[in-house]
N, C-alpha and C positions, 0 to 999 in steps of 0.2 A: 503493498499500500504505499502510496506517494504521501507527502505532507499535503500536498492540494487536495488529493481524495479524501484525507481525514479530516481536513477542514470542512470539506464541502459536506460530509455526514454529519460533523457536528450541527453545521447549519440546517439540514433537514430535519435532524432531531429537534433542535430549537424550535424551527416553524411548526414543527407536528404539535410538539406540547403547547404551544403559545396558541394554535388554532384548536385543540383539542379543548382547551379552557373555554375558548370563545363559543363554540359549538356544542359544548356537553349538554346532553339532555335534548338536543334537537337530531343530532345525528351520531350513528354508532361509531366509536373510537376507530374500529378497521376500517370504515368509509373514508373517514377523516386521512387515517394513515396510508391508505391507498391513494387518494387523490394527492397528498403530499409527494407521494413518491412518483406517481406518473407524471405530474406536474415537473419534477425535478428533471426526469428523463426528456421531457419537452423542451426544457430550457438548454440542456446540455449543448454546449458549444455554439449556442445562439447568443449569449451574452458575456459580457466581461466577468470574470471569476469573483471579482469585488462587489459586482452588484448581485450575486446570487441571493442572499438572504432577502433583501428586499424585494425583488422581483418574484421569489418563490412565494413570499408571504402573500404579496399582492394577487398574484394569479391563482393560488390555492384558495384563498379567500374568495375570490368572484366565484370559480367554480363550485365552491360549498354553498355559496349564497343560491347559485343558479340550481342546484341540486335541490335545495328546500324550496324553491318556487316552483320547480316543474313537478315534484314528487306529491302524491296526497299525503295529508297528515298521517294516516294509518299505516303508511310504508315506513316512516321515519321516526314512530314512536319508539322510546325506550321504555322497556317494562320496569316499573318501580320494583326495589328491593322490598321484601317482606319482612 
């Protein structure tokens, strides 16, 4: 693993945690993680490495908002703990 890829991994984890907090209770954690990882792949080699964090956060957030808008409420409900 290179230093650059390690830093990119840290950024992906950080953005995932941030968005999981923002979308908790509205989308499953697995869906948030999937969107962040797919978005990272989409941005790969398309932007300057120093811009990865901001662009990953912004694009992932928009994609998660779009999922919430398009999906019926019944499909994104999280079961409550008993």
